[in-house]
KEKE-3310 file (N, C-alpha, C; in steps of 0.2 Angstrom, whole numbers, plus 5000, padded with zeros to 4 digits):
npx = (5004:5010:5020:5011:5004:5016:5022:5010:5007:5022:5031:5035:5026:5032:5037:5024:5018:5027:5025:5013:5014:5022:5014:5001:4995:4991:4985:4972:4954:4939:4926:4908:4892:4885:4894:4909:4925:4939:4951:4968:4978:4972:4973:4985:4989:4981:4987:5001:4999:4992:5004:5015:5011:5004:4990:4974:4962:4950:4951:4957:4946:4939:4946:4950:4938:4933:4927:4930:4930:4935:4947:4956:4956:4963:4975:4982:4983:4988:5003:5007:5008:5017:5028:5029:5034:5042:5053:5065:5072:5074:5071:5077:5076:5079:5079)
npy = (4994:5006:5008:5010:5021:5030:5030:5037:5048:5054:5055:5049:5043:5048:5060:5066:5066:5074:5086:5088:5091:5102:5112:5110:5119:5131:5126:5120:5118:5123:5112:5115:5117:5112:5105:5094:5099:5099:5089:5093:5084:5078:5090:5092:5082:5083:5094:5091:5078:5086:5093:5083:5077:5085:5085:5089:5099:5096:5083:5080:5081:5069:5062:5062:5066:5079:5097:5106:5119:5121:5114:5121:5133:5127:5121:5134:5139:5129:5130:5142:5141:5131:5136:5150:5143:5133:5139:5144:5132:5124:5129:5140:5154:5163:5181)
npz = (5000:5003:4993:4982:4987:4987:4973:4967:4975:4973:4984:5001:5014:5027:5023:5018:5033:5038:5032:5035:5050:5047:5041:5045:5056:5048:5039:5044:5043:5049:5053:5047:5051:5037:5031:5032:5033:5022:5026:5031:5026:5014:5008:5007:4999:4987:4981:4980:4970:4960:4958:4953:4945:4935:4933:4927:4936:4934:4931:4944:4953:4951:4957:4969:4974:4977:4973:4958:4958:4972:4972:4966:4976:4986:4982:4977:4990:4998:4990:4992:5007:5008:5001:5010:5022:5021:5014:5020:5024:5012:5000:4987:4981:4966:4961)
capx = (5000:5015:5023:5006:5003:5021:5020:5005:5010:5028:5033:5035:5020:5035:5036:5017:5018:5031:5021:5007:5016:5025:5008:4995:4991:4990:4979:4967:4948:4933:4920:4903:4884:4882:4900:4915:4932:4945:4957:4976:4982:4969:4974:4993:4990:4978:4992:5008:4998:4994:5012:5018:5007:5001:4982:4969:4959:4946:4954:4959:4940:4937:4952:4949:4930:4931:4926:4935:4932:4938:4953:4960:4959:4967:4982:4984:4983:4995:5008:5009:5010:5023:5034:5031:5036:5049:5058:5072:5077:5073:5071:5083:5074:5082:5075)
capy = (4999:5013:5010:5013:5029:5035:5031:5040:5055:5054:5056:5045:5044:5051:5067:5069:5066:5080:5093:5090:5094:5109:5116:5110:5126:5134:5123:5118:5122:5121:5109:5119:5113:5109:5100:5094:5103:5095:5089:5094:5077:5079:5095:5093:5075:5085:5099:5086:5075:5091:5096:5079:5074:5090:5084:5095:5101:5092:5076:5078:5081:5062:5055:5065:5067:5088:5100:5109:5127:5120:5113:5128:5136:5122:5121:5139:5140:5125:5131:5148:5140:5128:5143:5152:5138:5130:5143:5144:5126:5120:5133:5145:5159:5170:5186)
capz = (5000:5005:4989:4979:4989:4985:4966:4966:4977:4973:4991:5005:5020:5031:5020:5019:5037:5039:5029:5039:5056:5046:5039:5049:5058:5044:5033:5046:5044:5054:5051:5049:5050:5033:5029:5036:5033:5020:5031:5031:5023:5007:5005:5004:4993:4982:4979:4979:4965:4954:4957:4952:4937:4931:4931:4927:4942:4933:4933:4951:4957:4952:4961:4977:4977:4979:4967:4954:4961:4978:4972:4963:4981:4989:4977:4977:4997:4998:4988:4996:5011:5006:5000:5017:5029:5019:5009:5022:5025:5006:4994:4986:4976:4962:4956)
cpx = (5004:5018:5017:5006:5010:5023:5015:5005:5016:5033:5030:5030:5025:5036:5031:5017:5022:5028:5014:5009:5019:5020:5001:4991:4989:4985:4973:4961:4945:4928:4914:4897:4883:4888:4905:4919:4936:4950:4965:4979:4980:4972:4981:4992:4986:4984:4999:5004:4997:5001:5015:5016:5005:4994:4979:4965:4952:4946:4955:4951:4937:4941:4949:4940:4929:4930:4931:4939:4936:4947:4958:4963:4963:4975:4985:4989:4991:5001:5012:5013:5017:5032:5036:5034:5043:5055:5066:5077:5076:5074:5075:5078:5077:5078:5079)
cpy = (5006:5013:5013:5020:5033:5035:5037:5048:5058:5058:5051:5046:5048:5057:5068:5069:5073:5086:5094:5094:5102:5112:5115:5115:5128:5132:5121:5122:5120:5118:5114:5114:5109:5104:5099:5097:5098:5095:5090:5090:5078:5083:5095:5086:5078:5091:5094:5081:5080:5091:5089:5075:5079:5090:5088:5096:5097:5085:5074:5078:5072:5058:5058:5068:5075:5091:5105:5117:5128:5119:5118:5132:5133:5123:5128:5141:5136:5128:5137:5146:5136:5133:5145:5149:5135:5133:5145:5139:5122:5122:5139:5149:5165:5173:5188)
cpz = (5001:4999:4982:4980:4986:4978:4964:4968:4975:4977:4995:5009:5025:5029:5021:5026:5041:5038:5032:5046:5053:5044:5042:5052:5054:5038:5036:5044:5047:5050:5051:5051:5044:5029:5031:5032:5028:5025:5026:5027:5016:5004:5002:4999:4987:4977:4977:4971:4959:4953:4954:4945:4934:4928:4931:4933:4941:4933:4940:4955:4958:4956:4969:4979:4981:4974:4965:4958:4969:4977:4970:4971:4984:4986:4979:4986:4999:4997:4991:5003:5012:5005:5005:5023:5027:5015:5012:5023:5019:5001:4993:4980:4971:4958:4953)
residu = (MET:ARG:ALA:GLN:PHE:ARG:ASN:PHE:ILE:ARG:VAL:THR:ALA:GLU:HIS:ILE:GLU:TYR:LEU:ILE:GLN:LYS:LEU:GLY:ALA:THR:LEU:THR:LYS:GLN:ASP:ILE:THR:MET:ARG:ASN:ALA:ILE:SER:VAL:LYS:ASP:ARG:ILE:ALA:VAL:THR:LEU:GLN:PHE:LEU:ALA:SER:GLY:ASP:SER:TYR:SER:SER:LEU:GLN:TYR:LEU:PHE:ARG:ILE:PRO:VAL:CYS:THR:ILE:GLY:GLY:ILE:VAL:THR:GLU:VAL:CYS:GLU:GLN:LEU:PHE:ALA:GLN:LEU:LYS:GLU:ASP:TYR:MET:LYS:VAL:LEU:PHE)
# end
């Protein structure tokens, strides 16, 4: 199962857990009466799948059962947080 997950998302389960710990506080949303919030793990998985595969949002909506308009917001938000939280440790940006 872990090998399939890694092949699908392109990172190990340990890396996903690290990202959840690092980004969890900023990506956590609250449940409301009408629906449950999308988990941090699912938000990270959708974004990593998009970045790894280049799949369209339409394709990802069927894989994750999340609407296209929501996926667009998730990918944007997670990418912004990845940059903000990890830029000191992992990313070198040249302007």
